[in-house]
N, C-alpha and C positions, 0 to 999 in steps of 0.2 A: 501497567499498560492500559491505555484507554480502549474500552470496548467499541467495536464497530458493528452497527446494526442495519446496514443497508439491505433492502429487499428489492429484488428485480421487478420492475413494473411489467416485464414481459412474461417471466416464468412464475413469479410470486414466491420464488425461493430466496432464502437468505444467502447473502454473499459468502464466498469461501474465505474472505478476509474476516478475521475474528477480532483483531485488535491492532493497535499501533502506538508508537511513542516516537517522539522526535526531539532533536536539539537543533542547534544552529546549522550544522553541516551534515545531518544524517536523518534518516527515518527508518525505523524497524517496523516491518509489517508481518504480523503473525497470521497464518492460515489455519483452517480447520484441521488439517492433517498434522499440525504441530510444527511445521516448518516456519522459520523466521528468516526473512530476507532483509538485509541491510542495504539501503541505497544511500550513497554518500554524494557530496558535492563533487568529489573527484571521479567517482564511477559513473554517475548519471548526468552531471552537469546541472547548472543552476535552474534552467527551465524545467526539466523533469522534476527535480527535487522540490521546487516551489509548487508545481502542480500537484504532486503527490501529497504534500502537506495540506494544500487547500482542499483537495477531494476528501482526504481523511477527516478533516475538521467539518466538512459539509455532510459527512456520512452518506456520500453518494458518488458512485462512478469510479471508485478506486480500482476494483478488480477489472473492470472494463478497460480502463486506461492502461493498466499493466499488461493486459492481454493484447491490446491493440498496438501499443507503442514499444513494448518490451525494453524499457530502459535497463541498461546494464546495472547489475547489483554488485556490491563490493564483497558480500559474503552471504552464505546460507548456512543455517544450523538445523540440525536434526537429520 
């Protein structure tokens, strides 16, 4: 899993997103509480999935996007 190190410019705190990994049709996002959410092409759609991958690679805005737009996830572990 690729570490995610975004820090909020408003609070100065580290994002609750801790890491991510993705393939062609999914992204797994790991949070500080140990939960891993899987977003797929089928569950979230191409637009959300593409944006999630871009934000993850940019190391910025991923948790904010998830909170604001609440794309449907395919599964959650933990």
